[in-house]
C-alpha positions in Angstrom: -198.7 -211.9 45.1 -196.8 -212.4 48.3 -194.0 -214.7 49.3 -192.0 -215.1 52.5 -188.6 -216.6 52.9 -186.7 -218.1 55.8 -182.9 -217.7 56.5 -182.2 -221.1 55.2 -184.0 -220.7 51.9 -182.1 -217.6 51.1 -178.6 -218.5 52.3 -177.2 -218.7 48.8 -178.3 -215.1 48.1 -176.4 -214.0 51.2 -173.3 -215.9 50.2 -173.3 -214.2 46.8 -170.5 -215.6 44.7 -169.5 -218.2 47.3 -167.9 -215.7 49.7 -169.4 -215.6 53.2 -170.5 -212.2 54.5 -167.6 -210.9 56.6 -168.3 -209.8 60.1 -168.9 -206.2 60.8 -166.0 -204.2 62.1 -165.5 -205.1 65.8 -166.4 -201.7 67.3 -169.8 -201.3 65.6 -170.5 -204.9 66.2 -169.8 -204.8 69.9 -171.6 -201.5 70.3 -174.7 -203.0 68.6 -174.6 -206.0 70.9 -174.3 -203.7 73.9 -177.2 -201.5 72.9 -179.4 -204.5 72.3 -178.5 -205.9 75.7 -179.3 -202.6 77.3 -182.7 -202.7 75.6 -183.4 -206.0 77.3 -182.4 -208.4 74.6 -178.9 -209.8 75.4 -177.8 -211.9 72.5 -181.2 -211.4 70.9 -182.9 -213.4 73.7 -186.5 -212.5 73.9 -186.4 -210.4 70.8 -189.7 -210.8 68.8 -189.6 -212.0 65.2 -190.1 -209.0 63.0 -190.8 -208.7 59.3 -188.7 -206.9 56.7 -190.9 -205.7 53.8 -189.6 -205.1 50.3 -191.0 -205.0 46.8 -190.3 -207.5 44.1 -186.8 -207.0 42.7 -183.8 -209.3 42.7 -181.4 -206.8 44.2 -183.9 -205.9 46.9 -184.2 -209.6 47.8 -180.4 -210.0 47.9 -179.9 -207.0 50.2 -182.7 -208.1 52.4 -181.3 -211.6 52.7 -177.9 -210.2 53.5 -179.2 -207.9 56.2 -181.3 -210.7 57.6 -178.2 -212.9 58.0 -176.2 -210.0 59.5 -178.8 -209.4 62.2 -178.9 -213.1 62.9 -175.2 -213.6 63.2 -174.2 -210.3 64.8 -177.2 -209.9 67.2 -179.0 -213.2 67.4 -182.1 -211.5 66.0 -184.5 -213.4 63.6 -186.3 -211.4 60.9 -188.6 -212.8 58.3 -188.6 -211.4 54.8 -191.8 -210.4 53.1 -191.9 -209.8 49.3 -194.8 -207.9 47.8 -195.6 -206.7 44.3 -195.1 -202.9 43.8 -198.6 -201.6 44.2 -199.4 -203.9 47.1 -196.1 -202.8 48.8 -197.0 -199.1 48.3 -200.4 -199.6 49.9 -198.9 -201.4 52.9 -196.4 -198.6 53.3 -199.1 -196.0 53.0 -201.1 -197.7 55.8 -198.0 -198.2 58.0 -198.5 -201.9 58.0 -194.8 -203.0 58.4 -192.1 -203.5 61.0 -189.1 -202.7 58.8 -189.3 -201.8 55.1 -187.1 -201.2 52.2 -187.4 -197.6 51.0 -185.5 -195.1 48.8 -185.7 -191.5 47.6 -184.5 -189.7 44.5 -184.0 -186.0 45.4 -186.1 -183.7 43.2 -183.4 -181.0 43.4 -179.8 -180.8 44.3 -180.0 -179.7 47.9 -180.0 -181.5 51.3 -183.5 -180.2 51.9 -184.9 -182.4 49.2 -184.2 -185.3 51.6 -184.5 -183.8 55.0 -188.1 -182.5 54.5 -189.2 -186.1 53.9 -189.1 -186.8 57.7 -191.1 -183.9 58.9 -194.2 -185.2 60.8 -196.6 -184.0 58.2 -194.7 -185.3 55.2 -196.6 -188.0 53.3 -193.3 -189.8 52.7 -192.6 -190.2 56.4 -194.0 -193.7 57.2 -191.8 -194.2 60.3 -194.0 -192.5 62.9 -191.0 -190.6 64.1 -191.0 -186.9 64.7 -188.8 -184.3 66.4 -189.6 -180.7 67.3 -185.9 -179.9 67.3 -185.4 -181.4 63.9 -188.3 -179.4 62.4 -187.2 -176.2 64.1 -183.8 -176.4 62.5 -185.3 -177.1 59.0 -187.5 -174.0 59.5 -184.5 -171.9 60.7 -182.5 -173.0 57.6 -184.7 -170.9 55.3 -183.4 -167.7 56.8 -180.0 -168.9 57.9 -176.8 -167.3 56.7 -175.2 -170.7 56.9 -178.1 -172.9 55.9 -175.9 -176.0 55.2 -174.7 -176.0 58.8 -178.2 -175.6 60.1 -179.5 -178.5 57.9 -176.5 -180.6 58.9 -177.5 -180.2 62.6 -181.0 -181.4 61.7 -179.6 -184.4 59.9 -177.5 -185.2 62.9 -180.7 -185.5 65.0 -182.2 -187.8 62.4 -179.1 -190.0 62.3 -178.9 -190.2 66.1 -182.5 -191.1 66.6 -182.4 -193.7 63.7 -185.9 -193.8 62.3 -184.1 -195.0 59.2 -180.9 -196.9 58.4 -179.3 -195.5 55.3 -177.6 -198.2 53.3 -176.3 -196.9 50.0 -176.2 -193.9 47.7 -177.2 -194.6 44.2 -175.4 -194.6 40.9 -177.3 -194.0 37.7 -177.0 -197.0 35.3 -178.0 -197.0 31.7 -177.2 -199.4 28.8 -178.0 -197.8 25.5 -177.5 -199.1 22.0 -174.9 -197.2 19.9 -177.5 -196.0 17.4 -179.3 -194.0 20.1 -177.9 -190.5 20.2 -178.4 -187.5 22.4 -178.5 -189.1 25.8 -176.5 -187.5 28.6 -175.7 -188.6 32.2 -177.2 -186.4 34.9 -177.7 -186.5 38.6 -181.5 -186.9 38.2 -181.2 -189.7 35.6 -184.1 -188.2 33.7 -183.9 -187.9 30.0 -186.3 -186.0 27.7 -186.8 -188.3 24.7 -187.9 -185.6 22.4 -184.3 -184.6 21.9 -183.1 -188.2 21.2 -182.5 -189.6 17.8 -182.2 -193.3 16.6 -180.1 -193.8 13.6 -181.7 -196.2 11.0 -184.8 -196.8 13.2 -188.3 -195.5 13.3 -188.7 -195.7 17.1 -187.0 -196.3 20.4 -187.8 -199.1 22.9 -187.1 -198.6 26.6 -187.2 -201.3 29.3 -189.0 -199.5 32.1 -189.4 -202.4 34.5 -192.3 -201.8 37.0 -195.8 -200.6 36.1 -196.2 -197.0 37.1 -198.5 -196.5 40.0 -200.7 -193.9 38.2 -200.7 -191.6 35.2 -202.6 -188.9 37.1 -200.0 -186.2 37.7 -201.6 -185.5 41.2 -201.4 -189.2 42.2 -198.2 -190.5 40.6 -195.4 -190.9 43.1 -192.8 -193.1 41.5 -189.9 -192.6 39.0 -191.7 -194.9 36.4 -194.7 -192.6 36.4 -192.6 -189.4 36.2 -190.6 -190.8 33.2 -193.9 -191.2 31.3 -195.7 -188.1 32.6 -192.8 -185.8 31.7 -193.5 -186.7 28.0 -197.3 -186.5 28.2 -197.5 -183.3 30.1 -195.4 -180.1 30.2 -195.0 -178.1 33.4 -193.8 -174.6 33.8 -190.2 -175.9 33.7 -188.6 -179.0 32.3 -185.4 -180.9 32.8 -182.5 -179.9 30.6 -181.5 -183.0 28.6 -177.8 -182.6 29.5 -177.7 -181.9 33.2 -181.4 -182.0 34.3 -181.3 -178.4 35.4 -184.6 -176.5 35.1 -185.2 -174.8 31.7 -188.3 -172.9 30.5 -191.1 -175.1 29.2 -194.8 -174.1 29.4 -193.4 -170.9 30.9 -191.1 -168.9 28.6 -189.7 -167.1 31.6 -190.3 -166.3 35.3 -189.6 -163.4 37.6 -188.8 -163.6 41.3 -189.6 -160.9 43.8 -186.8 -159.2 45.8 -187.7 -161.2 48.9 -187.8 -164.5 46.9 -191.4 -165.2 48.0 -193.3 -164.4 44.9 -192.6 -166.2 41.6 -194.4 -165.0 38.4 -194.4 -167.4 35.5 -195.2 -166.0 32.0 -196.7 -168.7 29.8 -196.0 -169.4 26.1 -198.9 -169.7 23.7 -199.8 -173.4 23.7 -202.8 -175.7 23.5 -204.1 -179.0 24.8 -204.1 -182.1 22.6 -207.8 -181.5 21.9 -207.2 -177.9 20.7 -208.2 -176.0 23.8 -205.8 -173.2 24.8 -203.5 -173.8 27.7 -203.9 -171.0 30.3 -202.7 -170.0 33.7 -206.2 -171.1 35.0 -205.2 -174.7 34.2 -202.3 -174.5 36.6 -204.4 -173.0 39.3 -206.9 -175.8 39.0 -204.2 -178.5 38.9 -202.3 -177.2 41.9 -205.4 -176.8 44.0 -206.4 -180.3 43.1 -203.1 -181.7 44.4 -203.5 -180.3 47.9 -207.2 -180.9 48.1 -207.6 -183.8 50.6 -210.3 -185.2 48.4 -207.7 -186.0 45.8 -205.6 -188.0 48.4 -202.3 -187.2 46.7 -199.5 -188.9 48.8 -197.1 -186.5 47.1 -198.9 -183.3 48.1 -196.3 -182.5 50.8 -193.9 -181.5 48.0 -196.2 -178.5 47.4 -196.0 -177.4 51.1 -193.6 -174.6 50.3 -196.5 -172.8 48.5 -198.4 -170.4 50.8 -201.4 -172.1 52.4 -200.7 -175.6 51.0 -200.3 -177.2 54.5 -203.5 -175.7 55.7 -205.5 -177.0 52.7 -204.0 -180.5 52.8 -203.9 -181.0 56.6 -206.5 -178.8 58.1 -209.2 -178.8 55.4 -208.9 -175.1 54.5 -210.6 -174.3 51.2 -208.3 -175.1 48.1 -209.0 -171.6 46.9 -206.8 -170.2 49.7 -203.7 -171.8 48.1 -201.2 -169.1 47.2 -201.6 -169.4 43.4 -203.6 -167.2 41.0 -204.0 -166.4 37.3 -203.3 -162.7 36.8 -204.5 -163.2 33.3 -204.6 -166.2 30.9 -200.8 -166.2 30.4 -199.5 -165.0 33.8 -199.4 -167.5 36.7 -198.4 -166.1 40.1 -197.1 -168.2 43.0 -196.8 -167.1 46.7 -194.2 -169.0 48.7 -193.8 -169.3 52.5 -190.1 -168.6 52.1 -187.6 -168.0 49.4 -186.7 -171.2 47.5 -184.0 -170.9 44.9 -184.6 -174.5 43.9 -188.3 -173.9 43.1 -187.9 -173.9 39.3 -186.4 -177.4 39.6 -189.2 -178.5 41.9 -191.9 -177.5 39.5 -190.5 -179.9 36.9 -192.3 -182.6 39.0 -195.5 -184.2 37.9 -197.6 -182.7 40.8 -196.9 -179.3 39.4 -198.0 -180.2 35.8 -201.3 -178.8 34.5 -204.4 -181.0 33.9 -207.4 -180.4 31.6 -210.2 -179.7 34.0 -213.1 -180.6 31.7 -211.6 -184.0 31.0 -210.8 -184.8 34.7 -214.4 -183.8 35.7 -216.0 -185.7 32.9 -214.2 -189.0 33.2 -213.2 -189.2 36.9 -210.7 -191.9 37.6 -210.9 -193.0 33.9 -209.5 -189.8 32.6 -206.0 -191.1 32.2 -207.0 -193.9 29.8 -205.5 -193.4 26.3 -208.9 -192.8 24.7 -209.8 -190.1 27.3 -206.6 -188.4 28.2 -206.1 -184.7 27.1 -202.5 -183.5 27.6 -200.1 -180.7 26.6 -196.7 -182.5 26.3 -194.6 -183.5 23.3 -196.1 -187.0 23.1 -199.5 -188.7 23.2 -200.2 -192.2 24.4 -201.6 -194.4 21.7 -201.7 -197.8 23.5 -201.4 -199.1 27.0 -201.0 -202.8 27.7 -200.5 -203.6 31.4 -197.2 -205.6 32.0 -196.5 -205.4 28.3 -195.9 -202.3 26.2 -196.9 -198.6 26.3 -196.7 -196.8 23.0 -196.2 -193.0 22.6 -196.2 -190.9 19.4 -195.4 -187.3 18.7 -198.2 -184.9 19.7 -198.9 -182.7 16.6 -200.5 -180.0 18.8 -197.5 -179.7 21.1 -196.2 -176.1 21.1 -192.8 -177.0 19.9 -193.7 -180.1 17.8 -191.3 -179.0 15.0 -188.3 -179.6 17.2 -189.4 -183.0 18.5 -186.8 -185.3 16.9 -188.0 -188.7 18.1 -191.4 -189.5 16.5 -192.2 -192.7 18.5 -191.1 -194.6 21.5 -192.2 -197.7 23.5 -191.9 -198.4 27.2 -191.7 -202.1 28.0 -193.0 -202.8 31.4 -192.9 -206.6 32.0 -191.8 -206.5 35.6 -188.6 -205.8 37.5 -186.7 -209.0 36.6 -183.2 -207.9 35.7 -182.4 -211.1 33.9 -185.4 -210.4 31.6 -184.1 -206.9 30.9 -180.6 -208.3 30.0 -182.1 -211.0 27.7 -184.3 -208.4 25.9 -181.4 -206.0 25.6 -179.0 -208.6 24.3 -181.6 -209.8 21.8 -182.3 -206.3 20.5 -185.9 -206.3 21.8 -185.2 -203.1 23.7 -182.7 -200.4 22.9 -182.2 -199.0 26.4 -182.4 -200.4 29.9 -181.4 -199.2 33.3 -181.8 -202.6 34.9 -179.2 -205.4 34.7 -178.4 -208.4 37.0 -176.2 -207.2 39.9 -174.0 -210.4 39.8 -172.7 -209.3 36.4 -172.4 -205.6 37.1 -168.6 -205.5 37.3 -168.3 -206.5 33.7 -171.5 -204.8 32.4 -170.2 -201.4 33.5 -167.1 -201.9 31.2 -169.2 -202.3 28.0 -169.2 -199.5 25.5 -173.0 -199.3 25.8 -172.8 -198.2 29.5 -173.6 -194.7 30.6 -173.4 -194.0 34.3 -172.7 -191.4 36.9 -173.6 -190.0 40.4 -177.3 -190.1 41.1 -179.1 -187.9 43.7 -180.7 -190.8 45.6 -180.4 -192.9 48.7 -181.5 -196.5 49.6 -182.5 -197.1 53.2 -184.5 -199.2 55.6 -187.4 -197.5 57.5 -188.2 -198.6 61.0 -191.8 -198.3 62.2 -191.3 -196.6 65.5 -194.9 -197.1 66.5 -194.2 -200.8 67.0 -192.3 -202.5 69.8 -189.4 -203.0 70.2 -188.6 -200.5 67.4 -190.0 -197.7 69.6 -186.7 -198.0 71.5 -183.9 -196.0 69.9 -181.3 -198.4 71.3 -182.9 -201.2 69.3 -182.9 -199.1 66.1 -179.3 -198.1 66.6 -178.2 -201.7 67.2 -179.9 -202.9 64.0 -178.4 -200.1 62.0 -174.9 -200.6 63.4 -175.0 -204.3 62.6 -175.5 -203.7 58.8 -172.3 -204.1 56.9 -172.9 -201.6 54.2 -169.5 -202.0 52.6 -170.3 -205.7 52.0 -173.6 -204.7 50.3 -172.2 -202.2 47.9 -169.1 -204.2 47.0 -170.4 -207.7 46.8 -174.2 -207.4 46.1 -174.8 -204.1 44.2 -171.3 -203.9 42.5 -172.3 -200.8 40.5 -170.0 -198.2 42.1 -172.5 -197.3 44.8 -171.2 -195.8 48.1 -172.0 -197.1 51.6 -174.3 -194.5 53.2 -173.4 -193.1 56.5 -176.0 -190.4 56.2 -179.3 -189.8 54.4 -178.2 -187.1 52.0 -176.1 -188.0 49.0 -172.5 -186.7 48.8 -173.3 -184.3 46.0 -173.4 -180.9 47.7 -170.0 -179.2 48.0 -169.6 -177.8 51.5 -172.3 -179.9 53.1 -170.9 -182.0 56.0 -172.7 -183.9 58.8 -170.5 -184.2 61.9 
């Protein structure tokens, strides 16, 4: 379902609580106007009407409406807003069918590289059409640099100067949790393993999950909603520590790293699939090869590009068997990397690195993820799936550590992204946990005893399609970015303690500075 809005129809969203959006500081405003004039559009004259794409969400709509009005008032530029449902939005982004689009990224590990690699020319996440040889050279040099932060900061400076994106805000993790839910800890990934959670006086836990996940195939899933489910159905080599989301042994009981950091050997625990088959290193070999195989069409395969041969398989059609992974025996999985990657154990917590049951995938094809077909190795099994309703999960009796799974059952409620629905359901006791609440009440909601929040390794930004005119002109992109009053957005629209973003990477890495 699609809807479009004009400036007039959304003016109340821009005004927020009755306060007009203040003008941008004079220097950025005048610089933006000057750049636009130099590009041939003085006062916005002759500027084509562009579309700003975003997926259905109240706060996405409010931010888009505010930016739309900023561009109109500051630059004389008219932009139409286009709202699409999540899956349709993702398809449009994948095909590059947009002018300007709302985007975001949650870093998979606590390092600037988790964000900077997104804008390499061969990254599946780079929808902008922008590329820079100098940028990619610096990223490559950072792997062997004695001062890698300084090298990465120089790369980020290039990205910011050429403006294929306009960073807007850095995230804060928000959670409202009923007091009878115990064992939840704030962490910079905002990921919580439910097997360690307890609910006093209740048989199960209900969680408001908002959007439908795009896929439950570990190779195809590319959103947080999918990961939050998959991390309970499947178990990778490492998993997220429930307290700080650091990597802890999971399917692998330990791992060894070679002296040069380029070979990681994982030693697997005895474990089995939910159908009773033994879990082996061969399952990981099959799953990882499947991710980078172009036939799978995984849009997240670029996150495996640090593994030797992954780029060649995914982009050049080299045989999947050339990927740098092998089973030394049933319980020894060996990974060859292109370069040392101290963050690799955290990276393998992601869904694309999870094992899949080959016989099940090959027997059922696209239908293998249905509850009646799925075979998995995680702490829970999926017992029901109702689209835009409820997904029910129960303890997996064949899980290798089933005796220590505290929570026997949980329900994910996915009725859409409407924050007012989330609030009503939470207040009525229909869900025990939500991370979504209406932004207009955020100031007060963060003061409630149920609130758990903290820094979050994520960024919200607008992507410019540099293949389309006039966005192929860096002066136009700079003008649009400079005219965005980020402080107004975080203080008057988001209201959740977010910080205005002057760079892509979150301010969570001590010693990392972009000059």
